[in-house]
N, C-alpha and C positions, 0 to 999 in steps of 0.2 A: 603359442606365440612364436613367430619366426625369429630365429637367431639373427642378430645384426652381423653383417659381414665386413671385416676389415681386409682390404687388399693392400699388401705391402709390396712395394717395388724397390729392389735393391740391386746394386752392381756386384761385380765379381771379385771383390777383395774382402778380407776380413774386416777392414775398417768400416765398410758399409754393412756387411752381413751380421757382425756381432751385435750392434745396437738394434738391428732389425729383429734378430733372434730374441733379444730381451723384451721388445715390445710384443712380439708374438706370444711369448710365454705368459706375459701379464694379461693380455686380452683374452687368451684362451681360458685363463683362470677365472675371468669375469663372465664366462659363458658366451663369448663371441665366437663365430667362425673366423678363421684366419686363412687367407690365401697368400702365397708368396709368388710374385712374378719376377723371374730372373732369367739369365741365359745359361748356357752350358758351363761357362766358367764359374759363374756364381753358384751353380748347383753343387760344386765341389765343397762348398762351405755349409751345406744344409744338414750335415750329419748331426749337429747339436740341436737342431730345431725340434720341438715337440712332434711326436709322430702324427698328431692330429692336424698339423699344418698341411694344407693342400698346396702342393708345389706345382707351378706351371712354368715350363720353359718357353720363352718367346724368342723371336728372331731379333737380334741386335748386333751391333758392331761398334768399333771404336776407330778413330783416325790415328790413334797412338801406335798401332802395330800394323805390320804388313807392308807390302810394296805398293806400287802405283795402282795396279789393278784392284788390289784389296781395298785400298782407300776409295777408289772410284765406286766400288760396290756398296760402300757404307750407307749412303742415303737410301738406296734401294732396299737393303736389309732392314734398316730402321723403319722405312715406310711399310714394309711387309709386316713388321712387328706391330706397328700402330694399327694397321688394318685388322690383324688377328686379335689384338687386345680390345679393339672397339667391339667386335662381335662377341667376345667373351664377356665384356662388361654389360653389354645390352642383354645378354642371356641370363647372367647372374649378377644383378646390379649391386655393387658394394654400397655400404652405408657411408664409409669413409675410405679414402685412398691416401696412403702415406708413402712418400718417396724418400729414400736414403742416399741418393746419389749414384753416379756411375751411369754409363750409357744404357745399360739394361733398364734404367728407370724411365727412359724417354717414352717407350710405347704406352705403358700403362698410364703415366701422368698425362700424356697428350690425349689419350682416349678419354680420361676422366675430365679433362678440360672441355673437350668437344661435347660431352654429355652433361656438363655443368654439375658434376658430383662434388660433394665436400672433399677438399684435398689440402694436403699439407706436405711440406718437405722438412726434413731434419738435416741440418748441416753439422757434421762432426767437427770440422776444422775451423780455425780462426779466420780463414779466407775461403769464400765460397768456391766449390769445385766448378768446373766448366758447365756441367749439366745443371747444377743447382742455380748457377747464374742465369741460365736460360729460363728456368722454371720460376724463379723467385717472384716475378711480377704476375704470374699466372695462377698462383695458389692463394688460398684463404689465410694461411698461417705459415710463417717461417720460424721453425724452432731451431735454436742454436745450442750446440754442445759446448763450444768454447766461447769465452767472453773476455773482451769484446770480439765480435765477429765483424769483419769488413763487409758491409751490405750495400747493395745498390741504393742510390739516392731515392728517398721516398719510401723505402721499405723498413718497417720496424720489426725487428726480430724479438722473439721471446726466449730468454735464457732458461733452458731446462737442464743443461748438462748433458753428458753422454750416457745413455743407458748402458748398464753392464749386465752380463748374463747372470742367471741365478747362481751358477758355480762361483762367480766372483762375489756376489752379495752374501753367499753363505760364509765367506771368509772376510767380510768387511770388518776392518779394525782388528784383525787377528793379532794376538799378542806377538810382539817382536822380541826376538832373542838377539841381543847386541853381539857384535863380533868379540871373540875371545879365544882362549886356548882350548878349543874343543871343535868338533866337526862343524863346518860352516858351508853354506851354499851360495854360489854366485850363478845367477840366471842371465843368459845372453840371448836376447831375442831381437830379430830384425824386421818385425812386422810379419804379416802372413806370408809374404813372398821371400822372406829371408833377406840378408844383406851381405854381399860379397866383401865389402870393405871391412865389416866387422870380423869376418872369417880371416881376413888378411892381417889385421892389426891386433886383435884381442888375444889369440893364443900365444904369440910371443910376449905380449905384455904380461900375461899371467905367468908364463914360464920364467920371467925375470924376477918374480917375487922371491922373497927369502924362503929358504927351505923350511924354516919354522912355520911360516904361513902356509906353504904348499902342502905340508903333511896333513893339515886339517881341512884342506879345501876340496870340495866337490863342485864341478862345473857342469851346468846344463847349458848346452850351446846349440841354438837353432842355426843350421847351415843349409844353404841351397843344396839340392841333390847333387849338382856337379861339384860342389865343394866338400861334401860330407866326408868322403874317404880321406882326403888330405888333411882335413881338420882333425878327424879322429886319430889319424896316424901321428900327427904332430903332438897332440896331447899324450899319446901313448909313449912316444919317444922320450918325452920329458918326465914320464912317470906320474902324470897328472890324472887324477880320477875324474873322468869326464864322460857325460852322456851326450852324444852328438846325434841329432836327428833333424830331418828337413822340416818337420812340423810336430809341435808338441800338442797333444790333445788335452793335456792337463795343466795348461799354463797357470790357472788360478792356484792350484795346489803347489806348484813349484814357486810361484811368487810368495805365497804365504810362508814357505819354508826358507826363503832366501834372506841372507843378510844384506845382499846388494843385488840390484838389477841393472844391467847394462842394456840399453834399448834404443831403437829409433824412437822418435816422438810422434808416432801416429796417434790419432785421437783416441782410439780404443785402448792402446797400450797405456797412454797417459791416464785415462780414466780408471783402468784397472789398478795401476800403481797407486793412485791417490785414494781409491776406495779401500784397498787392502792396507795401504800405509807402509811403504818401504822406501829406503834411500835408493836413489838411482843416479846413474850417469847417462845422460841423454845425448845422442848424436843425430841431429835432424838430417833428414835426407835433403841434400843440397839442391837436387833437381825438382823438388816438390813444387807444384804450381803455386806461385805467389809466395814461396818460402813459407808455406803454411805450417810446416812442422816446427819451425822456430817459434811461430805464434802459438802453437799448441803447447810448447814447453814453458811458456812464460809464467803460467800459474804456479807450477812446481818450483821453477828456479827463483821466481820472485818471493816465494815463501821460505826459501832456504832448504827445500826438500830435495833438490836435484842439482847436479853439476852438469853444465852444458858444455860440450866440446863441438865446435863447428867442424865439419868434414875437412875444411882447409887447414885445420890445426891438429887433425887427428894423426898421431903417431903412436907407435907402441910405447915409446918412452913417456909421452904425455899420459896415455891411458894407464900405464903402470903407476905413475905418480898419483893419479886420482884414485885408483883402486886402493892404494896404500893409505891415502888420506882417510878414506872411509873405514877400512878394516882395522887400522891402527888407532882409531879414535872412537871407542864404544859410546862415550857420552854424546859425541857429535852425531854418530849414526842414529842414536835414539832420538835426538832432536830432529834429524831429517825425517825419520819415520813419522813422528808426531806432526811435523809440518805438512807432510804429504796428506795425512788424514784431514788436516784443517782446510784443505782446498778440495777435498773429495765431495762428490754429490751423489751419495748412494740413493737419494730420492729421485734421481733423474728419470727413471722409468715411470714412477708414479706421476711425475709432472707431465710427462709426455702422454700418459694414459688420460690425464685430465683434459688435455687439449683435444685428444681424439673424441672423448665423450662430449665435450662442448660443441665440437663441429657436428657431431651426430645429432645433437639436440637442435642446433640452429639451422642445419642444412646450409644451402648456398644459393647464390643467384647467378 
């Protein structure tokens, strides 16, 4: 019997690629073949995908980067990607096509629409991204990671949650050690691209903590490559035990060990925090489309699991005060950890798998 084929189309950020990876892992385990369609930027995040995932790079582009000539070339590059995807899908016809957003999603999803294949999109954020806004009315199912999600009129979404990788599921509900007079971990992450403002504000905030607190503290800080050395030097100057890297390949492990997580509120980060169950301080990216990172944070903040600091109010003094609030209150920190678990959806991958299998059974018109 021929194996069913799932084609996953995902863009070039961790926010799109991590839930795509989770679905790939689950479908391969069920005996499906899995192909991933992405561009060169997205291919940087494929290291964690199972080795049996067939990865295809397609031509794509975005209007968000480059000068006038680069932007003028975008429709032609996407058009070339659509044409290439169309031939590939005709040659190796997928059973179901699932898009996770980002411009690299357009070629495969457009080709799937032309061929009338069963297709679905998964939106990670509380506000549809630009590409998913275009696709929402052209697919059979819209799966939502954050609830409620702002959807176009006439579109009914299905709340499944945001799938998390197996490395996160392996640590779901990991026992939380409350802050105290012993070694503690603080994890600082700014999304898959890092965040300069966190590198500007958080090191001096941590340096201002009491010596009693600092002697027990170890910091894992994700900093952009151009910020890495100055952040590392700052921590060293103040004698703070810090591991500074542009990208952590073991974020789930570091989350599970942390007493506190300081993070952007990208959908994948929020999902990981809630599934593992840790107190957090969230700083939504102010320029996010539709302010979707603030929407992403509502579940955790509403449950009392996270402290939200808007970028407009982010200072080292404010951050230091909130870090102290968590680390000096072990009972409160434990309550935050339990509250995070209460809004987690570790079953999100299974829910998404069920939608894929239903589409495969029903087909499309």
